[in-house]
LUMSETI-996680 format. One record per residue: x, y, z of N, C-alpha, C in turn; residue in one letter. Coordinates in steps of 0.1 Angstrom, whole numbers, plus 5000, padded with zeros to 4 digits. Layout:
// LUMSETI-996680
XYZXYZXYZA
...
//
This chain:
// LUMSETI-996680
412602461694413702521686414002651692X
415302691692415702811698417202841696X
417702931704419102981702420102871702X
419902771710420902661711420802561700X
419702561692419602471682419902541669X
421102511664421702581652421002551639X
420102451639419402411627418302511623X
417902601631416802691628417402841627X
416902911616417403041614416503151621X
415203121623414303211630413403131638X
412903191649411803121657411003231663X
409803191667408803281673408803281688X
408703391694408603401709407103421712X
406603341722405203361726405103401740X
404103491743403803531756402303511758X
401903431768400503401771399803341759X
400503261751400003201740399903281727X
400403401727400303491716401703521711X
401903511698403203551692403503701695X
404703731700405003871703406203921695X
407103821691408303861684408903751676X
409703781667410503681659412003701663X
412603591666414103591668414803551655X
415803631652416603611640418003581644X
418603461640419903421645421003511638X
422003541646423203611641424003511634X
424503541622425303441614426603511610X
427603431609429003471604429303421590X
429703511581430203461568431703511568X
432503411566434003431567434603381554X
435403471547436103431535437403351540X
437403221535438603141540439503111528X
439203161516440103141505439703241494X
440703301487440403391476441003531479X
440703631470441303761471440903831484X
439803801490439403871503439603781515X
440503691514440803591525440903661539X
440103611548440203671562439003771565X
438303811554437203911556436103841563X
435503901574434503841582433303941583X
432103881582430903961585430003891595X
429703951606428703901615427403971613X
426403901608425203971602424003921610X
423104021614422003991622420704041614X
420403971604419204001596418703871589X
417503871584416903751579417303721565X
418003811558418503791544419903841544X
420803751540422303781539422603781524X
423103891518423503901504425003911502X
425503831492426903831490427103861475X
428103941472428403981458429404091457X
429704141445430704241443430104381444X
428804401443428204531444428204581459X
428304711460428504771474427404751483X
426204721478425004711487424904571493X
425804481491425804341497426204351511X
425804251519426204241533427704191534X
428104111524429504071523429904111509X
430804211508431204261495432604201492X
432704141480433804071475434504141463X
435804141463436504201452436904101441X
436603981442436903871433436203911419X
437103911409436603951395435603841389X
435603721395434703621390433403611398X
433203701407432003711415431003811408X
429803781407428803871401428403981411X
427804081406427404191414426504151426X
425504071423424704011433424803861431X
425603791438426003651435425003551441X
424903561454423903471461423403531473X
422303471479421803521491421403401500X
421403421513421003321522419803381530X
418703311530417503351537417303271549X
417103331561416903251573415403231575X
415003111579413603091582413602981593X
412402931596412202841607412802701603X
413002681590413602551586415102551585X
415702661585417102671584417602791576X
418602761567419302861560419302831545X
418502901538418202871524419102961514X
420002891508420902961498420202961485X
420303081478419703091464420703161456X
421203101445422003161435421203261427X
421703381426421003491419421403501404X
421403381398421703371384423103431381X
424003401390425403451388426003401375X
427003471370427703431358428403301360X
429203281371430003171372429503061382X
428303091388427702991396428102991411X
427302921419427502901433427702751436X
428702711443429002571445429002541460X
428402421463428402371476428802221475X
429802181482430302041482430602001467X
431202091460431602061446430502071436X
429302081440428202081431427602231429X
427302261416426702391414425202381418X
424802481426423502481432422702601428X
421402591427420502701425419702741437X
419302641445418402671457418602551466X
419202571478419502461487419602511501X
419202421511419402461525420802421529X
421402511537422802481542422802421555X
423802341558424102301572425102391578X
425002411591426002491598427402451595X
428302551592429702521589429902491574X
428902501566429102471551430002571545X
430902521536431702611528431102631514X
431002761510430302791497431402851488X
431402811475432402871466431702961456X
432203081454431703171445432903231437X
433003211424434203251417435403181423X
436403261426437603201432437603211447X
436503251453436303271467435603161474X
436103121486435403021494435003091507X
433703071511433103141522432503031532X
432903041544432302951554431103021561X
430002941561428803001567428602931581X
428603021591428502971605427303041613X
426202971616425203031625425803041639X
425503151646426103171659425003141670X
425503141682424503111693423903231699X
423703341692423103461696422103501686X
421203591690420103631680419603771684X
418803831675418203961678416703941678X
416004031684414504021685413904121676X
412904071668412204161659410704161664X
410304271670408904271676407904261665X
406704201668405604191658404604301661X
403904341651402904441653401704381661X
401004461669399804411676398604411666X
398804471655397604491645397304361638X
396104351634395704251624395204311611X
395204441611394904521599395804641598X
396204671586397104781583396604841570X
396004951570395405001558394304911553X
394304861541393304771536393904631536X
395004601542395504471544395104411557X
394804281557394504211569395304081570X
395604051582396403931585396803921600X
396703801605397003771619398103671620X
398603621609399803531610401003601614X
402103531618403303591622403903671610X
403903621598404603691587403903821584X
402603831585401903951582402104051594X
402104011606402304101617403804151617X
404704071612406104121610406104221599X
405404201588405304301578404604431583X
403604421590402904541595403804621604X
404604551613405604621621406604701613X
407104641602408004711594407404831587X
406204811582405504921576405205031585X
404905001598404605111608405805191609X
407005131609408305211610408505291598X
408405231586408705301574407705411571X
406405401575405405501572405805631578X
406505631589406905761595408005831589X
408705761579409805821572409505861558X
410405921551410305951537411105861528X
411605751534412505661526411805601514X
412505591503412105521491412005381494X
410905311490410605171494410405091481X
411104971481410904881470410104761476X
408904741470408004631475408104521465X
408404401470408504281461407504171465X
407204081456406303971459405703921446X
405103811447404403751436403203831431X
402803811419401603871413400403841422X
399603941426398403921433398503921448X
399703951454399903941468399404071475X
399204181467398704311473399804411475X
400704421465401804521466401304661466X
400204691458399704821458399104861471X
398504761478397904791492399004831501X
400204781500401404821508401704961505X
401705001493402005141489400905231495X
399705191493398605281498398705291513X
399005191520399105191535400305281539X
401405271532402505361536402105511534X
401305541524400905671522399805711533X
398905621535397805651545398305681559X
399405611563399905631577401105721577X
401405801567402505881566402106031569X
403106121571402806261572402306321559X
402406241548401906291535400506251532X
399806191542398506131539397506231533X
397606361536396606461530397006491516X
398206451511398606481498398106381488X
398406391475397906301465398606161466X
398006061461398605931459398405891445X
399505901437399405871423400105741419X
399405671410399905531406400205531391X
401405471388401705451374402205311372X
401505231363401905101360402905101349X
404105081352405205091341405104981331X
404404871334404304761324403104771315X
402204871317401004881310401005001300X
402105071299402205191290403105161278X
402705191266403605181255404905251257X
406005201252407305261254407405401249X
406705431238406805571233406005671241X
405205621251404405721259404905721274X
405805631277406205621291406905751296X
407705821288408305941293407306051296X
406306061287405306161289404506131301X
404206001304403405971316404206001329X
405505981328406406001340406606151342X
407006221332407506361334406506471328X
405506421321404606521315405106571302X
404306651295404706711282404106851280X
404706931272404207061268403407041255X
402507141253401707151241402607151229X
402307061219403007051207404306971208X
404606911219405806831221406006721211X
404806661207404806551198403406551191X
403306471181402006461174400906411183X
399906491184398806451193398806521207X
399906591209400106671222399406801220X
398106801221397306931218397207021231X
397506961242397507041255398707001263X
399107091272400207061282399606951292X
400506871297400006761305401106731316X
400706751329401606721340401806561341X
403106521344403406381346403006341360X
403206211362402806151375403606211387X
404906251385405606311395405106451399X
404706531389404106661392402806641400X
402006551395400706531401400806481416X
401906411419402106361432402806451442X
403006581437403706681446403006691460X
403806681470403406681484402806551488X
402806451480402206321483403206211480X
402606101475403305981472403105931458X
404105881451404005821438404305681439X
403405591433403605451433403905401419X
405105351417405605301404405405151404X
404305101399404104961399404804891387X
405204771389406004691379407204771374X
408004821383409104901379410104821371X
410104691373411104601365410804601350X
409604651346409304661332409704791326X
410304881333410705011328411804991318X
411605051306412705031295414005081300X
415105011296416405041301416805181297X
416405231285416705371281416105481289X
415005441296414305541304414805541319X
415605451323416005441337416905551341X
417905601333418705711338417905841341X
416805861333415905981335415205961348X
414705841351414105821364415105841376X
416305791374417305811384417505951387X
417606041377417806181380416706241388X
415506201386414306251394414506211408X
414906081410415006031424416106101431X
417206141424418306201430418106351433X
417506421423417306561424415906611428X
415006521427413606561429413206681420X
413606671408413206771397412806701385X
411806751377411406701365411406811354X
411506761342411406851330410406781320X
409406851317408406791307409006771294X
408506671287408906651273408506771265X
409506821258409306951250409407071258X
409707061270409807181279411307221282X
411507341287412807391291412807421306X
411707421313411607461327411807341336X
412607351346412807251356411807271367X
411107171371410007181381410407091393X
410507161405410807091417409607011422X
409806891427408706801432409106751446X
408206761455408406711468407406591470X
408006471471407206351471408006231477X
407206131480407806001484407605901473X
408605811470408505721459408405581466X
407405501461407305361464407205291451X
408105181449408105111437407804961440X
407304891430406904751433407304671420X
407604541423407904451412407704311416X
407304221407407304071410408604011405X
409504091399410804041395411904061406X
412903981406414104001415415004091408X
415004221412415804321406417304301407X
417804231417419204201418419604101407X
418704011403418903921392418904001379X
418004091378417904181366419104261364X
419704311375421004381374422104291369X
422104171374423104071369423004051354X
421704051349421504021335421704141326X
421904261332422104381325420804451320X
419704401326418404461322417904571331X
418604591342418204701352419504761357X
419404901357420604971361420904951376X
422204931379422604911393422405031401X
422705151396422505271404421105301407X
420205271397418805291400418205191410X
418705071409418304971419418705021434X
419905071435420305131449419305231453X
418905321444418105431448416705381452X
416205281445414905231448414805141460X
415905071463415904971474416505031486X
416205161489416705211502416105131514X
414805101512414205011522413404901513X
413504781518412904671510411804611519X
410704571512409504511518409104391509X
409004271515408604161507407204111513X
406204091504404904051508404803901506X
404403831516404403681515403303631506X
403403521499402303471491401303411500X
400103391495399003341503399203201508X
399903111500400202981505401002971517X
401703081520402503081533401803151544X
400503181542399703241553398303201552X
398103061551396803011549395903031561X
396503051573395703071585395003201584X
395403291575394703421573393503411564X
393203301558392103291548390803321554X
390403271566389103311571388903461573X
390003521578389903671580389903741567X
390603691557390503751544389203741537X
388603621539387203601533386203701539X
386303711552385403801559385603951554X
386903981552387204121548386704141534X
387004051525386604071511385104081509X
384404001517382904001516382404141519X
383004211529382604341532382804441521X
383704411512384004511501383204481488X
382504371487381804331475380304381476X
379804441466378304471467377504341469X
376704341479375904231483376704121491X
378004151493378804051501378404051516X
377904161521377604171535376504071539X
375604041529374503951532374903801529X
376103781524376503651520377303581532X
377403451531378203371540378903261533X
380103231538380903121532381003011543X
380602891540380502791550381902731554X
381902661566383202611571383802511562X
383002431555383602331546384302401534X
383702511530384302591519385602651523X
385602701535386902761541388002651541X
387602531545388602421546389102391532X
388202391522388602371508389602481504X
389302611507390102721504391502701510X
391602651522392802641530393702531524X
393102441516393902331509394402381496X
393902481490394302531477395602611478X
396502601468397802671468397702811464X
396602861457396403001454397603051446X
397903001434399003061426398703211423X
397503251422397203391420397103471433X
397303411444397403481457396103541461X
396103651468394903721473394003761462X
394603801451393703841439392903731434X
393403601434392703491430391603461440X
391903471453390903441463389703541462X
390103671459389003771457388103741445X
388803691434388003661422387003551425X
387503441433386603331436385403381444X
385703461454384603511463383603601455X
384203681447383303771439382403691430X
382903581424382103501415381003431423X
381403391436380403321444379303411448X
379603541450378603641454377703681442X
378403711431377603761419376803651412X
377203531413376603421405375803331413X
375603351426374803261434373303291431X
372503181433371103201431370503291442X
369603371439369103471448368603421461X
367903301462367403261475368503191484X
369703161479370603081486371903151489X
372703091498374003151502374903111490X
376003191488376903161478377903051482X
377803001494378702901499378802781489X
377702731484377702611476378402641463X
378202761457378802801445380302811447X
380702881458382102891461382802761462X
382102671469382602531471382802461457X
381802481449381902421436383102481428X
383302611428384402671421385702621427X
385802611440387102571446387402431443X
386302341444386602201442387002181428X
386602261418387002251404388502281404X
388902391411390302421411391202321418X
390602251427391402151435391202011430X
390701991418390601861412389301791414X
388301861419387001801420386601751433X
387501751443387101701456386001771463X
385101701468384001761476382901821468X
382901801455382001871446380601811448X
379701901452378301851454377501841441X
376701741440375801731428374801841428X
374601891416373602011415372201961419X
371602051425370202021429369302021417X
368201941417367301941406366902081402X
366902101389366502231384367502341387X
368802291389369902391393370202471380X
369602591379369802671367370902781370X
371402831359372402941361371703071362X
371403111374370603231377371503331383X
371503451377372403561382371503681386X
371403721399370703831402371203961396X
370404051392370804171385371204271396X
372404321394372904431403373404541395X
372704651394373104761385374304831391X
374704801403375904851408377204791402X
377004671395378104601389378204651374X
379304691369379404731355378904631346X
378304671335377704581326378704471320X
379804521316380804431310381304321320X
381504371332382004281343380904171346X
379604221347378604121350378404021339X
378504071326378303981315379403881314X
380703931316381803831316381803731327X
381303781339381203681350380203571347X
379103611340378103501337378703411326X
379403461317380003371306381003281313X
381903341322382903251328382203141336X
381203171343380503071351379902961343X
379203011331378702911322379802811317X
380902871313382002791307382502691318X
382702751330383202661341382302541343X
381002571345380102461348379902361336X
379902421324379702331312380902241310X
382102301310383302221307383602121319X
383302161331383502071342382601951341X
381301971338380401861337380601781325X
381001841314381301771301382501681303X
383601721310384701641312384401531322X
383701561332383301461342382501341335X
381601381326380801281319381601191309X
382801241305383601161296384901121303X
384901111316386001051323387301131321X
387201261318388301341316389001331303X
388401251294389001241280388601361272X
389601441269389301571263388901551248X
389501451242389101421228387701381226X
387201291235385801251234384901361238X
385301441248384401551253384301661241X
385401681234385401781224384401741212X
384501601209383601551198382201561202X
381901531215380501541220380001681220X
380801771223380401911223380401981210X
381101921200381201981187382202101187X
383202091195384302191195385602121194X
386702191192388002131191388702121204X
389702031205390302001218391002131224X
391602211215392302331220391402421227X
390102431222389102521229389002481243X
388902351246388802301260390002341268X
391202311262392402341269392502491272X
392102581263392102721265391202761277X
390002701277389102741288389602691301X
390202571302390702521314391902611319X
392702661310393802751314393302881318X
392402941310391903071313391203081326X
390402981330389602981342390402911353X
391602871351392502801361391802681367X
391202591358390502471362391402351360X
391102251369391802121367390802031360X
391201941352390401841346389801751357X
388501741358387901661369388001511367X
388401471356388601321353390101301350X
390301191343391701171339392101261327X
393401291325393801371314394001281302X
393801341290394001261278395401271273X
//
């Protein structure tokens, strides 16, 4: 596949068997009917956005077009169009579409506008990083090395960065690495989870408060922006920020000044802002849940972290890396068969889920043995029971005591493992029939369903 094969949007260049760069095809979007008839954009990037708002790659004046109407993502399989929950829909061949791959020359209708999409026979080169680690992130696949190359460039700047990706992909690690490799690395790195703070306290957490500003404010308190002065502030789950609070955040981003709740003094702050969300903020803008002007301020530079299912070749490297970070993990080993099981799993919880499985394997393995068998058992349960080894005679639930592990965490890990093993074996003994299993165990059916959902287990037999 390459520049002459218009079916592919991106392809990898190899030198001496090693990927060195990604080629991104140049594409043309041309308005062939509607208020903007004749407008043409030749775009050389992997995501092409179309809509009425000014930050789109093709800006339309059609009153029936949403602010962010649709996007086309280029990948090795072609050109993936995704409607961004536009008000009036996106149409291809007369059918309203949500997510579809386009053929070269396809005409797309948005509102009263018709747009012809044409891949061209030229491309640009995007170099890959030579790194396999960046900060606390590891990865050797093309997508991660492409991400590392982008982060290397952004770390040298003070640009505000919006990090997107599914839950558990490691968005906070991206923010930490941008700080670690930036000129601000000697300054503070402050984190605020916008989704974890009650709405009545969010303003105080962001901007601080003076003594007596509200009931319970017995002392003055600096907000996260003050604490991040000369450093970096990471606003996690920015999509959860209440709509009424968004104009105040916008003023801070524009002026780099804060005023504490109950205060009259304006405080200058010198900092870099990195925000993250698992939501599509362009869709949230269309829905009226997120301010358009704040979105522009946050998305000066965009970074998307790939899910683990799109970088399975990194799993052995990730396992090795995670083991070095877990108390007792350096003495553990994960067998090749377990790695193969891991590589077949979809990992809906991404790297966070992988870490949880490995931690459980290390913490709950029997002292004389490797945690490989336990990890294999955990993964086979998640994957429907394939490859599950029969327990050895006298296989007891033995957990070595590690006082370096917090009490509550160690206790909950033991309970989780007991429930996993009990429910898995109970259902296997009753051919997956939840009703019979519940009667035999003296519990109700919903209790079994709740345990399966909480521990992300599959029923090892047939479902009832």
